[in-house]
C-alpha angles and dihedrals in degrees: 000000000000117000112267108242126216093247088056090055092046089052091052095047093042095237138107128278091246091055090054091048092051091049092049091051097039095244126157127245097074124116118238091242094052092044091053092050093049096044088051092056092043090055094046091052094039086231116197113191120224095244093178094059092043093051091047090050094048095066087205115157124227124202116199127188131208128200117194140162115272109256144162124258109277096026124119097275091055088071088051091056092048088056093049091050091051092050092052090052093050089054096040092115087069094058094249117169127184135198120197119208129183141216135190105256091210096051117065092191087061091056090051091050094047092044086055092054089051092054090046090058090059096222125192092226138000135215116193147159105235125222123209113333098245090055094040092052099074090053097048092045089056090048092051091046089055093041092239110151116227138196128209121214130185096011136025131224103202090183088070105031116212127209086261143347126216119188144077127302093255099199092049093045091055090045090051093046089055094051093048092047094049092048086065098035093051131231093274093064109130102189139022129176133222114212113207137183109219137169116202090331096313123121113211100238147019089236094064094049091049092047090055091051093052089047093053093045090060094044090052095048096043112019105026094157094053111105115227113210125194135213118185114202121194113261093208102033105063090164088074098055098088095051092046093050090046091052093048095050093045088058096040104037094155097056113110107168133067147154138199120198095201126076098257101083087133088076089068095033092056093046090055090050092049091052096043094241108156105163100064115107111215128184122195143164136251137018102266112157094247090046091054092046089054089047092054093046092050100246091111113047101191135015122191115210131201104184102244094184091058093047089056092045093047095045092056091041089055092053090047094046093049099041101034108025096029094230126159112251127216108236104214118040113175120198120225118266099236120195113204132191134179087262095058106026093092091061099047118118117233120182 
């Protein structure tokens, strides 16, 4: 069948083409009688407007804002930024612009200040990595009050639902990591260690905390007698890492299994290489270059990936699809929990 045209609908409803266009796009300036007649015809014909063409023809400009943790080049969030830039390029025909702002993940006041800057920019949509719920709440309440759609990436805050979330199921990821780690370590393993990066008692992300909860759940259910040790490395004092690791391993020479839930597993991996320790099984997260190098050399046994570039890309895509193309958006979008070793890392697809 030939596609039904707007002028055909206008003729059938006995109204002008402009009236049909306003009804289709939900604009004002239409009498209730005319709206009812047009909507009845649209329903009878199962009319689906070409939103892509309409959006191109409108020439409207869209400004997005992104709020991400402050990071160094080459870290996890660099890949998120890359995905965001690729998505902006993809939707460039729709006059989409984007501004990325940053906050210190170990300073909640920094998040509040950066969030305020986002609000002052008056964006059409926001993509951001939330911090703790109590500090995220004031920001999202302001976004809701202004009817600005927002997307979560990396971690979800279900108390304050977003238009969509893109990231791993953190609890399940930690549970899975424990299972894989203990399959290699063996059921008779008496001790394992969690390596953290902490600044004045603050962990840098919700993801890390929830992964650890999932990890401990598995251990309690399946290895209740295994002792879990902890080593808190300083998030902002990298020069202390070697000394702290040295002290830990001197005091626990028999330990052979450990995990870190942040993206800097290479800190432990490079220490193990420097000390010539080859029988320690380390599990870490994310495909940072130095992590991958450690994986290939054997100082990291497993890496769990979560496709940060795809999170950034899909987050912007969801905003564009919702605001520009008027599509329905799936609210929870979980990334796969990918387990990588030196044998399969070269074949892993990265956006």
